C-alpha positions as CSV (number, residue, x, y, z in Angstrom):
1,M,103.1,100.2,135.7
2,F,102.8,96.3,135.8
3,N,105.4,95.0,133.3
4,Y,107.2,92.1,135.1
5,Y,106.4,88.5,135.8
6,D,105.8,87.4,139.4
7,P,104.7,83.7,139.7
8,T,103.2,84.3,143.1
9,V,100.6,86.8,141.6
10,T,97.5,85.3,140.1
11,A,96.7,87.1,136.9
12,M,93.1,87.5,135.7
13,L,91.8,87.8,132.2
14,Y,90.5,91.3,131.4
15,R,88.8,92.8,128.4
16,A,89.2,96.4,127.4
17,E,87.1,98.3,124.9
18,I,88.9,101.5,123.8
19,T,87.2,104.2,121.7
20,I,89.5,106.8,120.1
21,K,88.2,109.9,118.4
22,L,89.5,113.3,117.3
23,K,89.4,116.1,119.9
24,N,86.8,118.8,119.4
25,G,88.0,121.3,116.9
26,M,90.2,118.9,114.9
27,L,89.3,118.6,111.2
28,D,87.7,115.2,110.3
29,P,87.5,115.0,106.5
30,E,86.0,111.5,106.5
31,A,83.2,112.5,108.9
32,T,82.5,115.6,106.7
33,T,82.3,113.5,103.6
34,I,79.8,111.1,105.4
35,K,77.7,114.1,106.6
36,N,77.6,115.5,103.1
37,A,76.6,112.1,101.6
38,L,73.9,111.7,104.2
39,K,72.5,115.1,103.3
40,H,72.4,114.1,99.6
41,L,70.4,111.0,100.6
42,G,67.9,113.2,102.5
43,Y,69.2,112.8,106.1
44,E,70.1,115.9,108.0
45,C,72.7,115.6,110.7
46,Q,74.0,118.4,112.8
47,S,77.4,116.8,113.2
48,V,79.1,113.5,112.4
49,K,82.2,112.2,114.2
50,Q,84.3,109.2,113.4
51,A,85.7,106.9,116.1
52,A,87.9,103.8,116.1
53,T,87.1,101.0,118.6
54,Y,89.6,98.4,119.8
55,E,88.8,95.3,121.8
56,L,91.6,93.8,123.7
57,E,91.9,90.7,126.0
58,F,94.9,90.5,128.3
59,T,96.0,89.4,131.7
60,A,96.8,91.6,134.7
61,D,97.0,91.0,138.5
62,S,94.4,93.7,139.3
63,R,91.9,96.1,137.7
64,E,94.2,99.0,138.6
65,N,97.1,97.4,136.8
66,A,94.8,96.5,133.8
67,T,93.8,100.2,133.6
68,D,97.4,101.3,133.8
69,L,98.4,98.8,131.0
70,V,95.6,100.0,128.7
71,N,96.4,103.7,129.4
72,G,100.0,103.0,128.5
73,M,98.9,101.3,125.3
74,C,96.8,104.3,124.3
75,Q,99.5,106.9,125.2
76,R,102.3,105.0,123.5
77,L,100.7,103.6,120.4
78,L,96.9,103.7,119.9
79,A,96.2,107.4,120.3
80,N,98.0,110.6,119.6
81,P,97.4,112.7,122.7
82,I,97.8,115.9,120.8
83,I,94.8,115.2,118.5
84,H,92.9,112.3,120.1
85,D,90.7,111.7,123.1
86,Y,90.2,108.1,124.2
87,D,87.7,106.3,126.5
88,V,88.5,103.0,128.1
89,R,86.0,100.4,129.5
90,I,87.5,97.4,131.3
91,T,85.7,94.3,132.3
92,K,86.8,90.9,133.7
């Protein structure tokens, strides 16, 4: 994982969009409440899932290191791997 400073490496600015949601089978009381409220308003939904989206801007020396950094952020802080799935999109 890239976590040191090397002045000879040119870092580029990357943007990551991370979407975190509960794994299938996990209870989602907020989504259930929204589904019930929609039904009362006359909208039928088969299912409702809640997700959190984070947009980050950071520097890395390559797309591979950018991906490693974001996966580390997700695994260590942003998502609980026992109950969450996450999806990462990285752009320059």
